[in-house]
C-alpha positions in Angstrom: 25.2 11.1 65.9 22.4 13.4 64.5 19.6 14.7 66.5 16.7 12.4 66.2 14.0 14.9 66.3 14.8 17.0 63.5 13.4 21.1 63.1 9.8 21.2 61.8 9.2 21.2 58.2 6.7 23.7 56.2 6.3 21.6 54.0 6.6 17.8 52.6 5.9 16.8 49.0 5.7 13.2 47.6 5.7 13.3 44.4 5.0 9.5 42.3 4.0 8.5 38.7 1.2 6.5 38.4 3.0 3.2 38.0 4.0 3.4 41.4 0.3 3.3 42.8 -1.9 1.7 39.7 -3.8 -0.7 39.9 -3.9 -0.3 44.0 -3.0 -2.9 46.3 0.1 -4.3 43.9 3.8 -4.2 45.1 4.6 -1.1 43.7 1.5 0.8 45.3 2.5 -1.1 48.4 6.0 0.6 48.3 4.7 3.8 47.5 2.5 3.5 50.4 5.4 2.8 53.0 7.3 6.0 51.6 4.3 8.1 51.9 3.3 7.0 55.3 7.1 7.4 56.6 7.5 11.2 54.8 3.9 12.4 56.4 5.1 11.7 59.9 7.7 14.6 59.5 5.0 17.5 58.3 2.0 18.5 56.5 2.6 16.4 53.3 0.6 17.0 49.4 0.8 14.9 46.7 1.8 14.8 43.3 0.4 12.3 41.1 1.9 11.8 37.5 0.6 10.6 34.3 -2.8 9.9 35.8 -6.3 10.9 34.4 -7.6 11.0 38.2 -6.6 10.6 41.9 -8.5 7.3 42.4 -5.0 5.6 42.5 -4.4 7.5 45.8 -7.8 7.6 47.8 -6.1 5.3 50.4 -3.4 7.6 50.8 -4.8 9.3 54.2 -3.8 12.6 55.4 -2.8 14.4 52.6 -3.4 18.5 52.8 -3.6 18.6 49.0 -3.5 15.9 46.0 -2.5 17.1 42.9 -2.9 15.5 39.8 -0.9 15.9 36.4 -2.6 14.3 33.6 -0.6 12.3 30.9 0.6 13.9 27.7 -0.5 12.3 24.5 2.2 9.6 24.6 0.9 8.2 27.0 -3.0 8.3 25.5 -1.5 6.3 22.8 -1.9 2.5 22.4 -0.5 -0.5 20.6 2.4 -0.5 18.4 2.1 3.2 17.5 2.8 3.5 21.5 5.8 1.4 21.2 7.4 2.9 18.1 7.1 6.5 20.2 8.6 4.8 23.1 11.7 3.3 20.8 12.3 6.9 19.7 12.1 8.6 23.2 14.5 6.2 24.6 17.2 6.6 21.9 16.9 10.2 21.8 16.9 9.9 25.8 13.7 11.6 25.5 11.9 9.7 28.3 14.4 10.9 30.5 14.1 14.7 29.8 13.0 16.9 31.9 9.6 18.1 31.6 8.3 21.2 31.8 4.6 21.0 33.0 5.8 18.8 35.8 8.9 21.0 36.5 6.8 24.0 37.1 4.2 22.3 39.4 6.6 20.8 41.3 9.1 23.7 41.7 5.4 25.9 42.7 4.9 23.3 45.3 8.5 22.8 47.1 9.4 26.6 46.3 13.3 27.2 47.4 13.0 27.0 51.4 15.6 24.6 53.0 12.6 23.7 55.2 10.6 21.8 52.6 11.4 17.9 51.9 10.5 16.4 48.6 10.5 12.7 48.4 10.2 11.4 44.7 9.4 7.8 43.5 11.5 6.5 40.4 14.2 8.0 39.2 12.7 9.3 35.8 10.2 11.1 37.5 13.1 12.8 39.4 14.8 13.2 36.4 11.9 14.9 34.9 11.0 17.2 37.3 14.3 19.1 36.9 14.9 19.2 40.8 18.5 18.2 39.9 19.3 21.9 39.1 18.2 23.1 42.4 20.5 25.1 44.4 22.4 22.1 46.6 22.6 24.1 49.9 19.8 26.4 50.1 16.7 24.9 48.4 14.7 21.9 49.5 15.5 18.4 50.5 15.5 15.9 47.6 14.9 12.0 48.9 14.6 9.6 45.7 13.7 6.0 46.2 15.0 4.3 42.7 13.6 1.2 43.5 14.3 -1.1 40.4 17.5 0.5 38.7 16.7 1.8 35.1 19.5 0.4 33.4 19.2 -2.7 35.0 15.6 -2.7 33.7 16.5 -1.8 30.4 19.1 -4.6 30.1 16.5 -7.2 31.4 13.4 -6.0 29.2 15.8 -6.2 26.0 16.8 -9.8 26.8 13.4 -10.6 27.2 12.0 -9.1 24.0 14.9 -9.6 21.8 17.2 -11.7 23.4 20.6 -11.6 24.9 22.5 -10.9 21.6 20.3 -7.4 22.0 21.0 -6.8 25.2 24.2 -7.2 24.6 24.7 -4.9 21.8 23.0 -2.1 23.6 25.7 -2.2 26.7 27.6 0.7 25.2 24.4 3.0 25.2 23.1 1.7 28.7 26.1 2.3 30.0 26.4 6.0 29.0 22.6 6.1 30.2 23.7 4.6 33.4 26.5 7.3 34.0 24.1 10.0 33.4 21.1 8.8 35.5 23.8 8.3 38.2 25.1 12.2 37.7 21.8 13.2 38.6 20.9 11.6 41.6 24.3 12.6 42.7 22.6 15.9 42.9 19.9 14.5 45.5 20.8 14.2 49.2 19.1 10.8 49.8 18.6 7.6 47.2 16.9 4.7 48.3 17.7 1.6 46.5 15.8 -1.7 47.0 18.2 -4.2 47.0 22.0 -4.2 48.1 23.1 -5.5 44.7 21.8 -2.6 43.0 23.6 0.1 45.5 25.5 2.9 43.9 27.6 4.7 46.3 28.0 8.8 46.0 30.3 11.7 47.2 28.9 13.7 50.0 26.8 14.8 51.1 24.5 12.6 49.2 23.9 9.1 51.0 22.5 6.0 49.7 20.8 3.5 51.5 19.1 0.1 50.9 15.4 0.3 51.7 14.1 -3.3 51.0 10.4 -4.3 49.8 7.8 -5.4 52.2 4.4 -6.9 51.7 1.6 -4.3 52.8 -1.1 -7.0 53.1 0.1 -9.1 55.9 -2.5 -10.5 58.0 -2.9 -10.6 61.1 -3.4 -13.8 61.2 -2.1 -17.2 59.4 -5.0 -18.7 56.9 -7.0 -21.5 58.7 -5.9 -24.2 56.0 -2.2 -25.4 56.5 0.3 -25.4 53.2 0.0 -29.5 53.4 -3.6 -29.6 53.0 -3.4 -28.2 49.5 -1.7 -29.9 46.1 -1.6 -26.1 44.5 1.0 -23.8 43.2 0.2 -20.7 43.2 1.7 -17.6 40.9 0.3 -14.3 41.9 1.4 -10.9 39.6 -0.2 -8.2 37.6 0.1 -8.8 34.3 1.0 -5.2 33.2 4.4 -5.8 34.5 6.5 -7.8 32.0 9.2 -10.1 34.4 5.4 -11.4 35.4 4.7 -12.5 31.9 8.3 -13.8 31.1 8.9 -15.3 34.3 5.5 -17.4 34.3 6.0 -18.3 30.5 9.5 -19.5 31.6 7.9 -21.9 34.0 4.8 -23.0 31.4 7.3 -24.0 29.1 10.0 -25.5 30.9 8.7 -26.7 34.4 5.4 -27.8 34.9 5.0 -30.5 33.0 7.9 -32.1 34.6 6.1 -31.3 38.0 2.8 -33.1 36.7 5.2 -36.2 35.6 5.8 -36.7 39.1 2.9 -35.6 41.1 -0.3 -35.4 38.5 -2.4 -34.3 41.2 -0.4 -31.0 41.4 -2.5 -27.8 40.1 -1.3 -24.6 38.9 -3.2 -21.7 40.0 -2.3 -17.9 38.3 -3.8 -15.1 39.9 -3.5 -11.5 39.5 -4.6 -8.0 37.7 -4.8 -8.5 33.9 -6.0 -10.6 30.7 -3.5 -13.8 31.9 -6.3 -16.3 30.6 -6.5 -15.0 26.9 -2.7 -14.4 26.7 -1.9 -17.4 28.1 -4.1 -19.9 26.5 -1.6 -20.6 23.6 1.1 -21.7 25.9 -1.7 -23.8 28.4 -4.1 -25.5 26.0 -1.8 -28.7 25.7 -1.1 -28.4 29.7 -3.2 -30.3 32.8 -4.3 -28.6 35.6 -3.8 -25.0 35.3 -6.4 -22.9 36.5 -6.9 -19.1 36.0 -8.3 -17.2 38.8 -8.3 -13.4 37.7 -8.0 -10.7 40.0 -7.9 -11.4 43.8 -10.1 -9.8 46.2 -9.5 -12.2 49.3 -6.0 -12.7 49.5 -6.0 -15.1 52.4 -8.2 -17.3 50.8 -6.3 -17.4 47.7 -2.8 -18.2 49.9 -5.0 -20.6 52.0 -5.6 -22.6 49.2 -2.1 -23.1 48.2 0.4 -25.0 49.3 3.4 -22.9 48.1 4.5 -19.9 45.8 6.2 -19.4 42.9 8.4 -16.4 41.8 10.4 -17.4 38.7 11.2 -14.3 37.4 14.5 -13.4 35.8 14.6 -9.7 35.7 17.8 -8.5 37.9 16.5 -5.5 39.2 15.1 -4.3 42.8 13.3 -6.8 44.7 9.8 -8.4 44.3 7.2 -7.8 46.5 5.3 -11.1 45.6 8.3 -13.2 47.6 7.5 -11.4 51.0 3.6 -11.3 50.6 4.0 -15.1 50.3 6.0 -15.6 53.4 3.4 -13.2 54.9 0.6 -15.9 54.2 2.7 -18.5 55.5 3.5 -20.2 52.2 6.9 -21.0 51.2 8.4 -20.0 48.2 10.3 -21.4 45.4 12.3 -18.8 43.7 14.7 -17.7 41.0 17.9 -15.8 42.1 16.5 -12.8 40.5 13.0 -12.8 42.3 15.0 -13.2 45.7 17.4 -10.3 45.4 17.3 -7.7 48.0 15.6 -10.1 51.0 19.1 -11.8 51.4 17.2 -14.5 53.8 19.3 -17.6 55.2 18.9 -21.0 53.6 16.0 -23.0 54.9 12.6 -24.5 54.3 10.9 -21.0 53.7 12.8 -20.5 50.3 14.2 -22.6 47.3 16.4 -21.0 45.2 16.5 -22.4 41.5 17.4 -21.1 37.8 17.2 -23.8 35.8 14.0 -26.0 35.1 15.5 -29.3 36.7 16.3 -27.5 40.0 12.8 -25.9 39.9 11.3 -28.8 39.0 12.9 -30.7 42.0 12.5 -28.1 44.3 8.5 -27.8 44.1 8.2 -31.6 43.7 10.2 -31.7 47.5 7.4 -29.4 48.9 4.6 -31.5 47.1 6.4 -34.8 48.2 6.5 -33.6 52.0 3.8 -32.6 54.1 6.0 -32.2 56.9 8.1 -29.9 54.8 5.5 -27.7 52.9 4.0 -26.9 56.5 7.3 -26.1 58.5 8.5 -24.4 55.2 5.0 -22.0 55.9 5.8 -21.2 59.4 9.5 -20.3 59.0 8.4 -18.0 56.0 6.0 -16.1 58.4 8.2 -16.1 60.9 10.9 -14.6 59.1 8.5 -12.1 57.5 7.3 -10.7 60.7 10.9 -10.2 62.4 12.3 -8.8 59.4 10.0 -7.7 56.2 6.9 -6.2 57.5 5.6 -3.0 56.3 5.9 -1.5 60.0 9.5 -2.2 60.4 10.1 -1.1 57.0 8.2 2.3 57.4 10.3 2.9 60.3 13.4 2.4 58.8 12.4 4.6 56.2 11.2 7.3 58.7 14.4 7.1 60.5 16.5 7.6 57.3 14.2 11.1 56.6 14.9 12.6 60.2 18.6 12.2 60.2 18.2 13.7 56.6 16.5 16.9 58.1 18.8 16.5 60.9 22.0 16.6 58.9 20.9 19.8 56.8 20.2 21.7 60.2 23.2 20.5 62.3 25.3 21.7 58.9 27.5 24.8 59.6 
């Protein structure tokens, strides 16, 4: 066993891309906040925010000794089709995962080459761009990478969503080569974190890999006053910019909502979250009844309190989805696809129903609509499970323990 009290660190450097903290409060931001809060318990901490035009997204990341903002290059200032064409060229040429001089120089200057520095980086792509995989393995700074959703799996999911299964299958030889290169880079880190056990890669010593599940950062101290059975609304809450949210909701609207209304014509669907949901989903909802577009939500407690259950109809098979744990924290049962429940490994029961085809998804939703006692029991069980195993405080403590063990292992090495 290693000592639990590591030697003092000169500095902790927390590096994240802007997608990990923007918009504030959403899933990526919540995971970044847990890693940041855990890291700063080990020593004076500085933040590097990559590809952002300001430090606003990290204004709630308290206690940082300094904040450094690396503005986006010209690619990130492009819009629309031009940006997508550049992205395709970059991916095919592996340029999106190339070392970037501006970022590499900044991180190397801040981290230095001393072993008493810990660098915590959100996302494998950001790590790749820093070039820290070239550092001296024994004498350089300690490196922890939070992969979160594995990049190769996201590539497959996005190709499937955008171009179909045939295109994704045709791209697999390239994606396998990319995954092998990514794994070689990650093997140069000291600690690699994944969001789900199904994503876990093992590495040769001394590199360790661990599973750090997602947890909601907005868990309320008390449940909404309204019981689930008091509402007839099904809630979908997610950010429009996240592609799996769009494809998942589109699937639900096309294949499930009419079937639910046939059995429960008084049911309502509430679509909430950042982004232009209404204008982009208008074509798919113009002939559907009882669909409400809520927009961005300031009071999550009120929104969950106005809902009977929450929906997680995503199909991207990578990482784990914060929205599932968040709904449970607010005392609402969840109907989810297998992909959206990855990483939680919850026991079967009233808190969570899993369904991957339209008929089963409709049946699961209707079961809660038909049975007030089941809706209330499912909400109470969801809250209990979240508080016991998926609280942000518990996950932050787990991250801290892993980081402390990492620092102790370095100091104990001969």
